[in-house]
FIDO-724885 format. One line per 2 residues: for each residue x, z, y of C-alpha. Coordinates in nm, 3 decimals, padded with zeros to 5 digits. Each point is the difference from the previous one (the first is absolute). Example, Ala and Ser with C-alpha at 12.3 -4.5 7.8 and 13.67 -1.06 7.14 Angstrom:
01.230 00.780 -00.450 ~ 00.137 -00.066 00.344
This chain:
-00.011 00.012 -00.003 ~ 00.139 -00.019 00.337
00.247 00.210 00.101 ~ 00.106 00.048 -00.352
00.383 00.052 -00.011 ~ 00.238 -00.257 -00.176
00.345 00.037 -00.092 ~ 00.178 -00.344 00.074
00.339 -00.047 -00.125 ~ 00.108 -00.175 00.314
-00.189 00.191 00.288 ~ -00.081 00.370 -00.151
-00.300 00.183 00.035 ~ -00.277 -00.274 00.152
-00.399 00.003 00.022 ~ -00.269 -00.224 -00.118
-00.147 -00.135 00.327 ~ -00.241 -00.256 -00.127
-00.317 00.050 -00.247 ~ -00.330 -00.120 -00.066
-00.297 -00.017 00.238 ~ -00.288 00.061 -00.232
00.114 00.337 -00.201 ~ 00.159 00.304 00.132
00.142 00.353 -00.179 ~ 00.070 00.293 00.195
-00.107 -00.207 00.301 ~ 00.264 -00.234 00.003
-00.013 -00.379 -00.155 ~ 00.151 -00.035 -00.356
00.279 -00.200 -00.013 ~ -00.010 -00.302 -00.262
00.209 -00.293 -00.143 ~ 00.147 -00.160 00.292
-00.030 00.262 00.278 ~ 00.319 00.095 00.210
00.207 00.291 00.067 ~ 00.192 00.108 00.326
00.308 -00.210 -00.093 ~ -00.178 -00.292 -00.070
-00.002 00.012 -00.388 ~ -00.306 -00.099 -00.186
-00.171 00.184 -00.260 ~ 00.053 -00.222 -00.331
-00.158 00.240 -00.291 ~ -00.330 00.142 -00.031
-00.284 00.133 -00.222 ~ -00.138 -00.281 -00.200
-00.325 00.184 -00.088 ~ -00.100 00.107 00.335
-00.037 -00.220 00.337 ~ -00.114 -00.033 00.366
-00.153 -00.339 00.114 ~ 00.154 -00.150 -00.336
00.376 00.126 00.042 ~ 00.117 00.254 -00.232
00.057 00.358 00.184 ~ 00.353 00.139 00.008
00.095 00.331 -00.131 ~ 00.274 00.269 -00.012
00.286 -00.161 -00.171 ~ -00.081 -00.369 00.066
00.300 -00.205 00.175 ~ 00.050 -00.211 00.273
00.217 -00.337 00.044 ~ 00.280 00.184 00.146
-00.010 00.221 -00.337 ~ -00.149 00.291 00.200
-00.231 00.256 -00.213 ~ -00.311 00.165 00.140
00.032 00.348 -00.002 ~ -00.323 00.154 00.168
-00.380 -00.092 -00.011 ~ -00.316 00.158 -00.028
-00.046 00.360 -00.157 ~ -00.362 -00.074 -00.027
00.015 -00.311 -00.231 ~ 00.204 -00.075 -00.327
00.027 -00.363 -00.112 ~ 00.151 -00.057 -00.323
């Protein structure tokens, strides 16, 4: 979700800055495959079982094209 932290091997700790306009968790837009981080990386892995507007939702542990890893997320929702 927007504001979640990502560890980027090139830029250190960054945050997700774009997300879905139609689905929110804990008041923030959820991040989906293709969304961006503050260092410009793109989320490239996500949950194949859940989606927002047809795009798979990103989870803790999913990756960016900078080989970054999402390390924080919604505490009230668990996606497998």
